[in-house]
Structure formats: structure tokens, C-alpha cells
C-alpha positions as CSV (number, residue, x, y, z in Angstrom):
1,M,245.7,196.0,-65.9
2,S,245.4,196.9,-69.5
3,K,242.1,197.4,-71.3
4,L,242.9,194.5,-73.6
5,G,244.0,192.3,-70.7
6,S,240.9,193.1,-68.7
7,Y,238.8,192.2,-71.8
8,L,240.5,188.9,-72.3
9,K,240.1,188.0,-68.6
10,K,236.4,188.9,-68.7
11,Q,235.8,186.8,-71.8
12,R,237.6,183.8,-70.2
13,Q,235.6,184.1,-67.0
14,K,232.3,184.4,-68.9
15,M,233.1,181.1,-70.5
16,G,234.1,179.6,-67.1
17,I,237.4,178.2,-68.4
18,T,241.0,178.2,-67.1
19,H,244.1,179.8,-68.5
20,A,245.2,176.3,-69.5
21,K,242.1,175.8,-71.7
22,V,242.6,179.2,-73.4
23,A,246.3,178.3,-73.9
24,E,245.4,175.0,-75.5
25,N,243.2,176.8,-78.0
26,V,245.4,179.8,-78.7
27,A,248.6,177.7,-78.9
28,I,250.5,179.6,-76.2
29,S,251.4,178.7,-72.6
30,A,248.9,179.2,-69.7
31,D,251.5,181.5,-68.1
32,T,251.5,183.7,-71.2
33,V,247.7,183.9,-71.2
34,A,247.9,185.0,-67.6
35,K,250.5,187.7,-68.5
36,H,248.4,188.9,-71.3
37,E,245.4,189.3,-69.0
38,R,247.5,191.1,-66.4
39,G,249.0,193.4,-69.0
40,K,252.5,192.2,-68.3
41,R,253.0,191.1,-71.8
42,V,251.6,192.4,-75.1
43,P,250.1,189.6,-77.3
44,K,251.8,189.1,-80.7
45,L,249.6,189.4,-83.8
46,R,249.3,185.6,-84.1
47,A,248.0,185.4,-80.5
48,L,245.6,188.2,-81.2
49,L,244.2,186.4,-84.2
50,S,243.9,183.2,-82.2
51,Y,242.1,185.1,-79.3
52,S,239.8,186.7,-81.9
53,R,238.8,183.3,-83.2
54,F,238.5,181.6,-79.8
55,Y,236.4,184.4,-78.3
56,H,234.4,185.1,-81.5
57,V,235.3,188.8,-81.5
58,S,236.7,190.9,-84.3
59,I,240.4,191.3,-84.4
60,Y,239.8,195.0,-84.9
61,R,238.1,195.2,-81.5
62,L,241.2,193.6,-79.9
63,I,243.6,195.9,-81.7
64,D,241.5,198.9,-80.8
65,L,241.8,197.9,-77.1
66,E,245.6,197.5,-77.5
67,I,245.8,201.0,-79.1
68,E,243.9,202.5,-76.3
69,D,246.4,201.0,-73.9
70,I,249.3,202.5,-75.9
71,E,247.7,205.9,-76.1
72,G,247.0,205.8,-72.4
73,D,250.7,205.2,-71.6
74,E,251.7,208.3,-73.6
75,D,249.8,210.5,-71.3
76,E,251.6,209.3,-68.2
């Protein structure tokens, strides 16, 4: 699981909501939300902005988490 995915999952669980509820607010499918959380798909910028608004977190925080994932892949 990616750092970004782990963070998104943790935020959703803290709110006690489903993938479907996140998807409704972020304007993507519930399946895509699940893939973002598992690190199977990288969120596009529009989704990152929507996650940022929905979870009340800075877009810069989300981007930093994504960059950490990319940098981690280079070491492998």
C-alpha cells in the first residue's frame, strides 16, 4: 500500500464512511477510490484536489505523500 493510499484510507475510516460516499463527493467511482487506497492506481490531479477539499487537508500534503511513494519506488 502506498503512503498516499494509506493516508486516504485512514481519513475515510476516521470519518466512518464508505468508498461510495467518498466517490460521490470526489466525483469518481467507488472502485477507483478503493484502487487509490490500495495504491493500485495513482489519483489524477483533479481527484487529488477533490480529496483535499473533502478531507480538509492541504493539496501539498497529498502531493508530498505521492512524491514519497515515487521516490520509494526508485530505491527498489
